[in-house]
C-alpha positions in Angstrom: 6.2 -6.8 11.5 2.9 -4.5 12.2 3.8 -0.5 13.0 1.8 1.0 15.4 1.4 4.3 13.1 0.2 3.0 10.3 -3.6 2.1 9.4 -4.5 -0.7 7.6 -6.5 -2.9 5.0 -8.0 -6.4 5.3 -6.4 -6.7 1.4 -2.8 -6.0 3.2 -2.2 -2.3 2.0 -1.0 0.0 5.0 -1.5 3.5 4.9 0.6 6.6 6.4 -1.5 9.8 6.9 0.7 12.6 6.0 0.5 16.2 7.4 -0.7 17.6 4.4 -3.4 15.5 4.6 -2.5 12.6 2.2 -2.1 9.3 2.2 0.9 7.2 1.5 0.4 3.6 0.5 2.2 0.4 0.6 1.7 -3.2 1.2 2.3 -5.1 4.2 5.2 -7.0 5.9 3.2 -10.0 5.7 1.7 -9.2 2.2 5.1 -9.0 0.6 6.3 -12.7 2.6 3.4 -14.3 0.7 4.1 -12.7 -2.4 7.6 -13.7 -2.1 10.6 -12.2 -4.2 9.2 -9.3 -6.0 10.4 -8.7 -9.4 8.1 -5.3 -11.4 5.7 -3.3 -9.7 3.3 -1.3 -11.9 2.1 2.2 -10.8 -1.0 4.2 -10.7 -1.0 6.9 -13.0 -0.8 10.7 -10.9 -4.0 12.5 -11.2 -6.0 9.3 -11.6 -8.7 9.3 -9.4 -9.3 6.1 -7.6 -12.2 4.9 -5.8 -12.2 2.9 -2.4 -11.5 -0.9 -3.5 -10.3 0.1 -7.1 -7.3 -1.7 -8.7 -4.5 1.0 -7.8 -1.1 -1.1 -8.9 -0.3 -4.2 -9.6 3.0 -6.3 -7.7 4.6 -9.2 -10.2 6.5 -11.5 -7.8 8.4 -14.8 -8.9 5.0 -16.6 -7.6 2.5 -14.5 -9.0 0.7 -10.9 -9.9 -1.1 -9.5 -7.0 -3.2 -6.1 -7.4 -2.8 -3.4 -5.0 -6.2 -1.6 -4.4 -7.0 1.7 -3.4 -7.5 2.1 0.5 -9.1 5.3 0.3 -11.3 7.5 -2.2 -9.2 10.1 -3.8 -6.7 11.0 -6.5 -3.0 9.4 -7.0 -1.0 12.8 -6.4 2.9 10.7 -6.6 4.6 7.6 -7.2 7.5 6.3 -5.9 9.3 7.0 -9.0 12.7 5.3 -6.9 11.2 2.6 -5.8 13.5 -0.7 -6.4 11.1 -3.6 -6.5 13.6 -5.2 -4.0 12.8 -2.0 -1.5 8.9 -3.9 -1.0 10.5 -6.9 -0.7 13.2 -5.5 2.1 11.9 -2.5 3.7 8.2 -2.4 3.4 6.9 0.5 5.3 9.9 2.9 3.9 11.5 3.2 1.0 9.3 0.3 -0.4 6.1 2.6 -0.3 4.3 3.0 -3.5 2.3 5.8 -4.2 0.6 8.9 -2.2 -3.2 9.7 -2.8 -5.6 12.3 -1.3 -7.7 11.3 1.1 -11.3 12.1 1.9 -11.7 9.8 4.8 -10.3 6.9 6.6 -13.4 5.2 7.3 -13.0 1.2 7.4 -9.5 1.1 7.5 -8.1 -1.0 10.3 -5.8 -0.1 13.4 -2.9 -1.9 14.2 -4.7 -4.2 16.8 -7.3 -5.2 14.4 -4.9 -5.7 11.4 -2.6 -8.3 13.6 -6.0 -10.1 15.1 -6.5 -10.9 11.2 -3.1 -11.9 10.7 -2.4 -13.9 13.4 
């Protein structure tokens, strides 16, 4: 499942560009499937400045711990405070979003067709 309204990274994060110019970030369905049952998410600090590729969050599953990388350069402006780790598995593109950050540019992000090519 690769929604057409999102951008993606090679590390399996998705980015939704919001009307206010911020980027909402989560992990893809492919990533959650590979991780297995997610039991804990360690969120970034609000107001933390991240460079593209920096570790932003960590996801703990029954299989392993995985890093979530900043897909863009910017500042974390919000975290999904109501996130239930099970939502990352069951609804990764809606309730399972992780954090929002300011977004200077989307250079280097993949469109849905490019991302589908990576995971197929």
